[in-house]
C-alpha positions in Angstrom: 7.1 9.7 11.9 7.1 6.1 10.8 9.4 5.2 7.9 8.6 2.2 5.6 11.8 0.6 4.5 10.3 -2.6 3.1 6.8 -3.7 2.3 5.2 -6.9 0.9 1.8 -6.9 -0.7 0.0 -10.1 -1.6 -3.3 -10.6 -3.4 -4.5 -7.0 -3.4 -6.0 -5.9 -6.7 -3.2 -6.1 -9.4 -0.5 -6.5 -6.8 -0.4 -10.3 -6.4 3.1 -10.8 -4.9 5.1 -7.6 -4.6 8.0 -6.9 -2.2 9.8 -3.6 -2.2 13.1 -3.3 -0.3 15.3 -0.4 0.4 12.6 2.2 0.0 14.1 5.7 0.3 12.4 8.7 1.9 12.0 10.1 -1.7 11.1 7.5 -4.3 9.6 7.6 -7.8 7.3 4.9 -9.0 7.0 4.6 -12.8 5.0 2.1 -14.8 2.4 1.8 -17.5 -1.3 2.3 -16.8 -2.8 -0.5 -14.8 0.5 -1.7 -13.3 -0.4 -0.9 -9.7 1.1 2.5 -8.9 -2.1 3.9 -7.5 -2.9 0.6 -5.8 0.5 0.8 -4.0 -0.3 4.3 -2.7 -3.8 3.1 -1.6 -2.0 0.5 0.5 0.3 3.2 2.0 -2.7 5.4 2.8 -4.4 2.4 4.4 -1.4 1.7 6.6 -1.2 5.4 7.6 -4.9 5.4 8.6 -4.3 2.2 10.6 -1.6 3.9 12.6 -3.7 6.9 13.4 -7.2 5.5 13.9 -9.0 2.3 14.8 -8.3 -0.5 12.2 -11.7 -2.2 12.2 -13.8 0.6 10.5 -11.0 1.1 8.0 -11.2 -2.6 6.9 -14.9 -2.2 6.1 -14.3 1.1 4.2 -11.3 -0.3 2.2 -13.3 -3.4 1.1 -10.3 -5.7 0.6 -12.5 -8.3 -1.2 -12.0 -6.5 -4.5 
């Protein structure tokens, strides 16, 4: 199983320039509505799909132009 220890996200929805370091196997993400918690997990889900299937169809489905 892959472990994400650090991730940088730039210009995806509300996450304009975010870097998380030292991510533990169990982490809690807290924040107000609209702060990007769900968006962060959308990114993690996309990465998971990329590692298990072909990337090209996923890019079309994810529509990163939002």
